[in-house]
Steps between C-alpha positions, in 0.01 A plus 500: 500500500332197351360501153339236286417487135141437390422388144815663372350846496461633851720528807319479832663676794323446828154592388596716204534406138736698282459424132834439337402408148381833363550719802656840489741368761598166361786349696768345285673214680829607346466856623373454855765575756522196723720434803805299400627199684779720632255744654300217651811348653610832646151555641511161671841585637373827648210321665733251665725762651371768733598863460846579626519723806583861441829465683618227263433712194676806626812325623718568198465710190586355160815712474621373836431142393698549181790644696494201736493266204800674347692462824418131513610443141843340541613509138452828318728414211302317234688329225483738203541413139845601390440765240232574251686333215502159668130539584391587148686204354326243721241290315439211734565491869810324618458170675553548871486274800221708653241481229465552129278791409496417132542175313438371154152356493621147440676514837227695674350349813246659722634575847398256765501756778164634605396798707534419864167435666421435857410136564218411736626367831475131567273369768796432725614863490407708798307819443717666762836393357761773530587676172824407330793739465410551135141588589617743768730666247210534254281656769767752593566594139136553400464839665828609349447380145126561456243764579319266738441133566172509312662675204764229481241225505300677230809529279580131549142406414499725195825358363376148563173564319645669191764230460284201595488224236769674295745228603273225368654516158598147403290501179641842422855377549436211263351739247807722526732205439292393204504855367879511540539183298278638224697825482830317489381280213355767268665454160695781339352710224714650226505867409196626314369836389228684687244394241591132531520520880144631520371255240663192655366572847155584371488151349567370851217715637722761665500873442829671588435762774678794338266746673524867406810478286454247227826459308488650150449258213835594346704452816830324455475347845503119498322281753624166629461279803731297722406323819548708818850523637366511855162436665465612860226560754507859623281725708308466823409134458856386552557751778177394671379859521189431295171619647151421381340802330178559303709479182638156578855381557769432245805288441741701286728314264797662333572360154831640380525548126836385352746776425564398133137594413585870535720738310694792639241765404183307578437737789409768245154570355312225686693217334567340837131508586410357157735206550383459857136483383592245233688287756200508732264407215712195412488386863123548495474292182697214653305513824170497309605168353548365851200668663258236379719218624625455854583866572140623479542876524331803349754725331446875467700813436508781754649849478741527793441827688236582237774556241445313173873516428554246780259208444534192717338157494254403772418134555198398707412142574186367330547126532217344698716234660849364498826559675566823305173666601608795715169688507451445872827674578358825363816572305553586137834480323645806331778463245737795458741501206831642625843566361853496631645830619791451259283516187473878491740760627366666815642834392273500195193448718561783745203732567659779296535290183262479204417159356183576304617704207297801398414496131638775282160658439456541876832679548511866574515711190788705633723199561753389249504141614233267632738367763520841662134494608466138612333520845584261780284188543553413868192282545574303184857440617388395845261239359795327335725523806227353721516176301861447604478491881202290613717236663748752636226683686378168636849440636496838673174424681595142583812621676291707742243228557777263601659762726189640669226261617230767501578645156279248322191578708567873463491454121169316531356783711613745234318307227181485705520871579548596136211280384260619768571866430458465125848623409660173396633453150218258417233751597658816362540349156873462504603829656427429865758375745568128485577284797835431333594870496398549861701192597804642319471826693457309825804288417707811434393649833611177664846508346572868431822571692683722256653834572202695370219274623379446854398149590127485577438134576671229697500125462341460840200715414155344489296493181279771649796730562648438156174574327422805714843659448482435126159670488641797694798518263282502187266758653779744586734464200487776239518306174487821296818641654732205448482140374522218750804288422494146639871462443713393797622858543167662426667704226488482118766309314769685307403376153401773253125545457406348837536809718239617748421792273432267208249291695336807652459668162360208304273326753213609721625270775840332523585205722823365353587135557825379665677496164450876474360473145136397513216715628268257671232772524514609137138399451376697803357841419547800726127494574518134597794565732313793655215261578736232632667750731167637616384148589832442675452817708149393598627156601791650688256712700292191576808317624573787739143517631523365853125520560380277218628163387448583127599151386179466301552835330858415411463147368138385479296794374491541123593849385500438126152620399532839321152619603593458865858620473479821298285809544456570128542269203526562128430212263649534150360217285784503247701748298311599186790711376870492575583813700766736374697453821567140396684615189692772675849403613453177302335313788378238254855362476503396865125436535356329188167477685354852549309380805827432684605856425164653599510321835808710571399819324149558638590489873794734441278745311224501762738512795675802350177688430298409809787592735393468864139406421599133499719291723521217248442466126548157351398314186460131431362265239351149511729204490550370149337160455689196388439387146508175313822404324304455179353850515664803352509767767371813331732796493442706810518874442327606817151517351398170662640584844272657757682742725380595846626811677466498877517817708525539876403857579609754754198572715506881478722585204299288257199729549670822386338670203811696400837353408767762558787516255822700477527876531417688183854642468664153495501456123647150489264362764200673342579343164522155657177556693309607189644207307365271772149648532445653157201730463393443863799699627448871560663787684312615812539754776416371847390670821852503642614705201693223328469451125549141398411247237209285612241246396143522630247216514180661619231320699193581707724482811326189635710206610335283236613726214839585648579129535479477120766765436795260494340277238400804294863608505614150405253488211636828362860383530437160338318659210773759446810285537391142429210537255279316748152651477184433703333393174750214481317321780706634790320446830564717804416338833480815708227669701271199465201471729427871502171474317371242746520736796263747340122478504393488131166671561611776734636833387840561665502846647847429638760227443695569817458419868622845595159675489345253742800525732471878491130467581585276794751752632229766475232295678751398767582865562132590514423225752793575730417873497127450550357722773209415724572135584511379865826324417749619241608268220866411539562263211344410168633170361446396134419130455344497152713325238473805273676707768800265485517491117373142475138527383435331168372823346619852560216650712289753316306785662123471518358679193228757545157472335601770257770286342445340162368150467845353426623621836219332690580213737233313695746362759770664710706316760549725806852540644523371856682703764522466879446781750671495840408747777710627782495271802211526743367296791138599448416233242230251614588158639248328272567398139156593371515833677835568335344434159224750579760756604677449169178563311453822690852608407434420132196725501688781675796476260263503201332820615826673584665408169212628293487820707871581523597383149232604251471268203580192705220245513463224759260221590480264797421130504396387848546128440323248718386609846542157658841416352809550712739502203327738258438859598449635152721759333524851369531553122654834402490626143795734475480808281736323258235234445671215686295307756658408835349255748594589857489257793600570859763289677492464877760291687253434779288286271764229488523475877121474526491232231762292683308537827176396330669195345629389840152525645341313211762227516411446862126500448338624185306395198696364202332752270606795716853359525522461124368851443748652744792314342392635162487849649849460642629374164341796320649742750852358463487495121359849464678692776823305569607288204386718212658831618838332548474321167384813316778714642778261410360410158476869417861548599608215275288628211666840532844341504427253218299681232413188300370304800156671482470409132573136578243498781234655279557257210500209745165606649346544156629159392367327810162672467474393135536142622219552753726474805474863607140566589280600790458137600603405850615152401648509149678836487868541577565799728643797317751560777640149443540581131688817590736299717562253216585786267719666763693176548636493143621860543636474853643149459578486126769231514604339276386789277550872535226735615255525209468842339198412294149441627438208265834334580413529869156352430651197326739448789206498741337231283826307509514539878143373541545195277846401625478567874466198725192623686467175688843493656640854488375830650533809282683763706467863389714770658310828466727689741860490384731355763222388733498135399755334729616142538284474809185608317569263211549215744176590679308513173628161390433353842144635495452364151627157593283480810187617321559256216529218750170608656353541152369842598719716283365696200576341161673822387739585781630857456691645796648842566708642782174590678285206391710201600215251480335610175192597699425834341379428147504131405356331807163444334576562134596354264374150563712203389286454188522866405877498554535195276305673229711814542818297451360334187389833355835665576688218332269510198529878466877484523519228236259692274712814529820311422337329203382834366850641537661200332262522206649842412166606347368777725480603863125456546456357850121520514471122533662528842195691618243259356399225738377156391145429618479133406588379849206654681168336583277801428539837331260772612464761225424848631316793347775751426246783523471419871875457554610839623871417450468355149686799359811355668465168316781418254243414235307825533430691181219730397353203314521252790345745747124454544457832680217719379669783314375853485387628163731794552862429591532799732192418712463253781196273503265474796638152559851647526390758754323238710804273495723791596316521833633149578854552376645231727232239441610174334207258471729214394679515835167482684390211282817301567458551875145370479619197304774421751250528785245276329747242370768505765700176482319394181675707237774755439438814298759676287470843346708777348452799730596737219174489310472126449180401320520133603503312827663156488379232740673184620295241691639334807571146381395347830156652459455362149531142618200298611447489874256382761210724590515669838349797674650848481644454152681812384386472140201421286487126440272244339476118513706295260270435201650157441366389841155655475329163447685337786283403796610684812525266795558569864864583566582570138654837408387728220767590243491857377695722268520880471223665307720696260207632297338647809823661616559654159145635506569650842814668367298647218232619741754672724638684198169596348559787259877463523535145365444444130560126490673217684705267284568144614839366397 
């Protein structure tokens, strides 16, 4: 799609202009989802390589390949570290002949090895040269080590793209050496009091980042500084497992604080963290002095893992030029203050120990001593221990990288996977899974050979196999049953306080490092791990899918947008009061920031109460911003932290109105249940005779209201247990879009599709049992969208004249059904004669229905006598008030149409040929395509209850943007929209099936704006199990051939029956309309995300307001003449220009007259006249649901000056600038379109309907 900017205010897209300055759908360049270079490279790769044959794909399953790889692995005994004690005491990696994984920065040199790349062959090389032995070995191993050849190439391309340019780090290396020299030369600072420490650094422009726990003014703790005892590069940079992410890439530097700076009990009461913050502030002060010289960096503080107790320094290059300018590398430098493992006794930092003393006034009144009630502080202890092993963990990973060639790429794949799925530590605000943690687990699987641990990986495995098995392992492991110990034996160490029970009791998730002391997953909440495991299970299923490649869904598709990922969302804009739960069990000792505690507490509370209504409850908060070293970071007590709760619902259980509790005679359980639900809990007797505690959330039994039950329950629970009230600005993103699928001006007699389906069953029974017909009716097929749950509005019965004014509706859309008779050979052999026979049947059926079923009304439309494709129809008003339009299907018609086409092709007029082709197209759509589509869409809507809601919101949205109208050229077929909606439910990867209509709607918008319509067909499988490899290959082959012939529809949507996308999108939408649809979908998605991020409200009305600035003309219609205006989103009693009766309960004469034409829509007739009169000159856009405006876009080719000629298709006039020019023989007259005359003609055609025509 090509776009160009005009005067900084308008974007022009192939004939359309979409205002971006003050539009309701302004597209932010930072928000628009654009294809990355990785995706583009993978797309190019797919185009180069043809689809693999089915036989190649089904040769070997992944499990078989892994088994073969294990058999080919010659050395299954990796070199293990000898004991946890040796591991924990390592601070820098030993120098080895193989490679050094960690060096002091002054000795650091970037590796000279680069990723192997294939070199182009020289001119002397033969194209037919036999492959080498190495190449033959690679070919033979590909099918064993990877899912397919294409999958291997995609992985190689992905790894190359995400690591490209990360080796071009010479300026960065120089900056690191310079930084090392600065750190080594920082002068010592003598001991000072807290007051002097703060004052001295403030004079240097530095504020000490004490965070939540500022040391008391009377503390006896002294602060001093000595230059670092060790400076080392750690992390992924040195291991070369860094991958480019949206959050940038880092070089981590460990700066070890000298042991003499600490006293024996500095691990108590935050004294270690106070000294650590002071040490970091001194480094910042010294670096600030150098930042304006040759170093040229911006220095900021950052809360590591969103915990203000662990600030780090982040250095980003700002120097415009020079050898130390490392901006182009994309890296920033992070400085981590660390400490030797010998400074504090490990036994005193065990999870069971307390190191934040509880004050005497907080002790329990019944206790004689304060020490008896000191609770454990496991997270506090772990934060200290983590500062002792950065280099040791690096050594662990380096060992495996040196032993297994594919381990490094597997780690890179893990980082990409975490980032794309939105569960990385950077995205989940410190409590997601880091690439480091996943690499540690993968490394343990590679080396675990102990008695109690089964080896999962082998050194000969490919990166794909390593990553896949690690994903399977994480998905299947029960972290709540037992901690995962990464020790050589897989068992806990024997030291007191480090048992499995201790880790399981004090942490939500426990992944204990090889030393057996440090929980690497201490920051991960149970809710976060639930989400990680759920994503792992989804990915594991995609790996096992032999039908679909799924590479894009696994590594390229972003799955980090909450509105697309979760069914319901709750936005809490900050804690106005500290909940009582925070003070219970003294949680404030381990979590000084209440927000960190609430991120754990809220999901546990909701998961416990909502039981099986949800499959996932998680909570997250925005990433804490970096702050200037000169700025005092305000104390964070949770009130400034927005918390988002995401819920993935169970499709059926989430709609229950009653929550069943324990039996009434279970006193203990009843007490707990009432404590949980409060006054909402009550004892009830049920139909089966049971008497139980229960909670009831009543609704009107519609899907719209029942879909709000879960959020109503959550609101009650948050108010009761967390003091979080709706008045505090809490926003619930649930059940959105419901008000847009109701007609504002029409009284809803029913809110369910069931009455109309019951009416259809009744009319079908009446027709099939009708007596007196020459042929009996065998089948009645529903094809109306309302009869498959996908009409925008729930169909309402036709009101009688006796109903009140508010129940009156001037327009009713009849429900189309098809009648099929028993077979007979007595039908005529002429198409026109068949149409006459149909008319006769309509009249007979009408008379018989009215006679045999009193109260039933019917009318016949005979259509056009000389038209072979229109025989009229029979409208039946059922006693329930619903109107059904019956049309007769006859198989013989198709044979006669084909015979007529053959004759006309041989010798016939072009007009007759065109008319017959149109008749054949109408026949196929109405009697072949639509019944199959309607049947299968109805089945899917019954199976997926939220699919109809998504379809209905999507249709309303498209109509509000004037792309769903009665126009033959600018409207997008409704069946195509239904297929788009069905795709996100039937092929949800990389997400889960949406269980919210609005979430499904947003995913359809994402599908529209992100799909490569030019180069990829959209394949929808409506019949489960029917889409085979052969069909997929045929569809892609058809697509490729049609694209080469340039005869394929712009929107190519194929099913198992429609392999060539011939059913719905052959003629519509046009390329220009598709481009506009993509722009509108992207804008709507961005607008919805912006509204969600603002955390103000959940008003999405701007999504249904279209910008009109890009159109050439706007035709304003008289709403009094618009029979469907009551369906308009803007309809109110004030906006309606209808003549109202003086008495509310009486219908006016005008109402009664209009009721005689209940299906008449003058706007539709007007648009057809306009398209006939201005065919090829303009396109007309209109909202079919009561739109009071028609937007017009001129054909640009017509607007240009041209030479006069006969048979012009439009009103033209001579160019006024050439009026005085003398016309000579042979000269040509220049003309231009007479816009004024054409506008006048439009107004004339709409006389009485058109109020004004506005030129834009």
